[in-house]
Steps between C-alpha positions, in 0.01 A plus 500: 500500500244650274421512132238716321408541143234736355401513139249695293372249241298757319329824566268439798644164598778465758629175659760427755672246717651534841684240716673546833673274740651587844638315794477645848633442840234605750624572852301377810547455864503150657456540868713194577790552257498870423498675158446272205417533131280304268519468131222604257480489124247694300408495127261732317423444130249694293386517134264786394333671213335839475279571198303807395267374229323835472575859622275473814563132588794317662522131569771337717595133578778368714621165646705504821681223685640563841689238700636547855709238687587544863746298716371186665663624816346844481168526304346841432279560797170662410410813692127421493502142639676233686676330202788542264576449128759249366432564139229675295415492129254747352375523141285801407330609168373859519288599203358860464312744279495881536282751327622871507258766367644829372283684759719360767285204623653148518388152593706193585388139520760231596484134589794300639536132541714360773642158575720479816643191669754478783643316790440634846576435869261552790745659756310398815512122403779489246272319258564544124214543262443547137232740361370597151242750387375607152264789452411806286457856625325794330581867544322811369585865503353830365688826499526852371829640368516867609556773235845538364585150628554658852362201684253207525210435726372148502286263694507126471435150637764233538368135533162623362324163566649456848668170405633302786864422460773318679789701380826551691670827435868523606475861562177581688586871529491527118226239390483367146123453525213562734338185655172682557312764290677828530351832409736784457528862368821659378627857421829530318629860435784607262656805674715728283 
């Protein structure tokens, strides 16, 4: 189930709310009893605001809450370790500012606060543990928009201050954040 509402409060100020809930059956293979399935419930809620106080400036703020609960019989096994997740609760608060110059240059600065807590199991010993971490990450980017808006070339740094975090991502193939400083370059082209 999902619900979303977007509203323009006035010229240059947009706000919105999104909420989604889903219940899944995750198949797995138990070597003793054959094919099984485990329940999983996921929630994602977010509230956001986008504001353009001046023609060259944009400000954004958002609050996100994500909750994931997995079956006691079949926790989500983490690909990068020897443990699994029973439940995970993540609060995040991304805040950002962008400057866009008419010449095509732009700069982004963003900070995101995280608070994550969860119940885990060490698969080798079947011990259950609780863990919590709270931290802030900073990201920066500079870019150049190509003429006629035909593309964007940018360079940036995620986790600018190389903040150490104990964050569990439930989808390591598509990470929400970078636990170490990450330099990147990007080229996006619009082909007609």
